[in-house]
ROVEX-227540 format. One record per residue (C-alpha): residue number from 1; residue in one letter; x, y, z. Coordinates in nm, 4 decimals, decimal comma, padded with zeros to 6 digits. Last residue first. Example, Ala and Ser with C-alpha at 12.3 -4.5 7.8 and 13.67 -1.06 7.14 Angstrom:
# ROVEX-227540
     i   aa       east      north         up
     2    s    01,3670   -00,1060    00,7140
     1    a    01,2300   -00,4500    00,7800
# end
This chain:
# ROVEX-227540
     i   aa       east      north         up
   147    x   -02,0079    04,2776   -06,5459
   146    x   -01,9141    04,2546   -06,1778
   145    x   -01,6318    04,0130   -06,2501
   144    x   -01,4177    04,2983   -06,3832
   143    x   -01,1936    04,1717   -06,6580
   142    x   -00,8442    04,0373   -06,5967
   141    x   -00,5265    04,0393   -06,8016
   140    x   -00,2277    03,8512   -06,6577
   139    x    00,1200    03,9326   -06,7904
   138    x    00,3825    03,6708   -06,7236
   137    x    00,7616    03,6397   -06,6961
   136    x    00,8808    03,9280   -06,4708
   135    x    00,5313    03,9533   -06,3214
   134    x    00,2630    04,1897   -06,4473
   133    x   -00,0951    04,2309   -06,3293
   132    x   -00,3398    04,3833   -06,5762
   131    x   -00,6835    04,4951   -06,4607
   130    x   -00,9741    04,5732   -06,6901
   129    x   -01,3175    04,7328   -06,6393
   128    x   -01,1952    05,0188   -06,4222
   127    x   -01,3177    05,2751   -06,6829
   126    x   -00,9726    05,4357   -06,6972
   125    x   -00,8072    05,0970   -06,7396
   124    x   -00,6173    04,9460   -06,4506
   123    x   -00,2467    04,8629   -06,4414
   122    x   -00,0586    04,6493   -06,1906
   121    x    00,3087    04,6016   -06,1146
   120    x    00,5445    04,3602   -05,9398
   119    x    00,3705    04,0239   -05,9250
   118    x    00,5835    03,7157   -05,8449
   117    x    00,3185    03,5897   -05,5986
   116    x    00,0833    03,5908   -05,8979
   115    x    00,2400    03,2547   -05,9834
   114    x   -00,0714    03,0721   -05,8604
   113    x   -00,2455    03,2058   -06,1718
   112    x   -00,0071    02,9972   -06,3827
   111    x   -00,0860    02,6854   -06,1818
   110    x   -00,4592    02,7525   -06,2077
   109    x   -00,4475    02,7893   -06,5865
   108    x   -00,6312    02,4704   -06,6748
   107    x   -00,7044    02,3176   -07,0125
   106    x   -00,7078    02,0461   -06,9047
   105    x   -00,8896    01,8791   -06,6157
   104    x   -00,7860    01,9904   -06,2653
   103    x   -00,5632    01,7776   -06,0406
   102    x   -00,6490    01,8837   -05,6858
   101    x   -00,3861    02,0763   -05,4902
   100    x   -00,5705    02,3116   -05,2528
    99    x   -00,4078    02,6476   -05,2272
    98    x   -00,1681    02,8750   -05,0403
    97    x   -00,0451    03,1547   -05,2665
    96    x    00,2751    03,3210   -05,1494
    95    x    00,2300    03,6941   -05,0916
    94    x    00,1224    03,9450   -05,3544
    93    x    00,3075    04,2744   -05,3911
    92    x    00,1800    04,5486   -05,6164
    91    x    00,3307    04,8636   -05,7642
    90    x    00,1092    05,1097   -05,9431
    89    x   -00,0585    05,2010   -06,2680
    88    x   -00,3806    05,3849   -06,3587
    87    x   -00,2209    05,7271   -06,4119
    86    x   -00,0675    05,7011   -06,0636
    85    x   -00,2162    05,4168   -05,8632
    84    x   -00,1865    05,3990   -05,4849
    83    x    00,0723    05,1388   -05,3979
    82    x   -00,0318    04,7825   -05,3490
    81    x   -00,0419    04,5230   -05,0743
    80    x   -00,1625    04,1673   -05,1027
    79    x   -00,2098    03,8527   -04,8977
    78    x   -00,2882    03,5057   -05,0243
    77    x   -00,5617    03,2500   -05,0459
    76    x   -00,6364    02,9702   -05,2890
    75    x   -00,9125    02,7443   -05,4124
    74    x   -00,8721    02,4617   -05,6625
    73    x   -01,0899    02,3433   -05,9531
    72    x   -00,9759    02,6366   -06,1722
    71    x   -00,7505    02,8419   -05,9446
    70    x   -01,0196    03,0468   -05,7722
    69    x   -00,8334    03,3006   -05,5676
    68    x   -00,9005    03,4945   -05,2490
    67    x   -00,6784    03,7863   -05,1496
    66    x   -00,6466    03,9420   -04,8043
    65    x   -00,4929    04,2869   -04,7557
    64    x   -00,7352    04,4320   -04,5016
    63    x   -01,0167    04,4868   -04,7486
    62    x   -01,0553    04,1958   -04,9880
    61    x   -00,9040    04,1664   -05,3354
    60    x   -01,0785    03,8895   -05,5298
    59    x   -00,9096    03,6766   -05,7953
    58    x   -01,0707    03,4511   -06,0554
    57    x   -00,9974    03,1506   -06,2774
    56    x   -01,2976    02,9158   -06,3125
    55    x   -01,5320    03,1831   -06,4547
    54    x   -01,2683    03,2724   -06,7143
    53    x   -01,2518    02,9087   -06,8265
    52    x   -01,6233    02,9078   -06,9155
    51    x   -01,5902    03,2485   -07,0880
    50    x   -01,3064    03,1105   -07,3037
    49    x   -00,9538    03,2078   -07,2036
    48    x   -00,7177    03,3919   -07,4373
    47    x   -00,3581    03,2698   -07,4489
    46    x   -00,1151    03,5324   -07,5756
    45    x    00,2316    03,4731   -07,7160
    44    x    00,5202    03,7208   -07,6946
    43    x    00,7131    03,5593   -07,4127
    42    x    00,4066    03,4779   -07,2041
    41    x    00,0802    03,6728   -07,2096
    40    x   -00,2189    03,5369   -07,0163
    39    x   -00,5766    03,6305   -07,1025
    38    x   -00,9298    03,6652   -06,9611
    37    x   -00,8803    03,6006   -06,5883
    36    x   -01,1868    03,6993   -06,3871
    35    x   -01,1746    03,9865   -06,1381
    34    x   -01,3261    04,0748   -05,8019
    33    x   -01,3036    04,4111   -05,6245
    32    x   -01,3422    04,4962   -05,2553
    31    x   -01,0012    04,6562   -05,2228
    30    x   -00,8496    04,7333   -05,5651
    29    x   -00,9098    05,1109   -05,5336
    28    x   -00,7233    05,1163   -05,1989
    27    x   -00,9219    05,2517   -04,9064
    26    x   -00,7842    05,5688   -04,7497
    25    x   -00,6363    05,5082   -04,4071
    24    x   -00,8507    05,5798   -04,0995
    23    x   -00,6727    05,8095   -03,8583
    22    x   -00,6230    05,6744   -03,5070
    21    x   -00,2689    05,7998   -03,4605
    20    x   -00,3787    06,1652   -03,4483
    19    x   -00,6472    06,0751   -03,1935
    18    x   -00,3785    05,9179   -02,9762
    17    x   -00,1727    06,2374   -02,9789
    16    x   -00,4814    06,4469   -02,9029
    15    x   -00,5650    06,2262   -02,6050
    14    x   -00,2094    06,2429   -02,4735
    13    x   -00,2128    06,6239   -02,4959
    12    x   -00,5498    06,6391   -02,3184
    11    x   -00,4248    06,4119   -02,0379
    10    x   -00,1064    06,6186   -01,9986
     9    x   -00,3021    06,9465   -01,9914
     8    x   -00,5372    06,8095   -01,7250
     7    x   -00,2399    06,6938   -01,5165
     6    x   -00,0784    07,0395   -01,5442
     5    x   -00,4048    07,2013   -01,4306
     4    x   -00,3956    06,9996   -01,1031
     3    x   -00,7123    06,8103   -01,0284
     2    x   -00,8684    06,8770   -00,6894
     1    x   -01,0676    06,6103   -00,5104
# end
């Protein structure tokens, strides 16, 4: 069987084109991180959570754009995308939060944390120990859960 040189060139060209499409995107700095809520700012007032409350209000950014949330006594899931940070800040989009709907004892900030779907911007500190996510009405401050 004889293979025509033009056919070989076409196969090689197609292979190179596919290889160019198969690049692995850079991982986002938030992917694979977990955070505990430490404070919420609303209209000039700040609510600081106790360590016990912080442990009950967490977010985790998984690879592939999945987000897992602990909304006090409830659990939630969402999707996320974010721009690469410039000087520690970037745009972020969080999809609607689907969650269980148990009535948690007060004080609880699960409902507020469920409003992350309004998020527009995020900021990380240089040491990556704090994350701030801003919505038009709320500012959530998180600390790294790995500490």
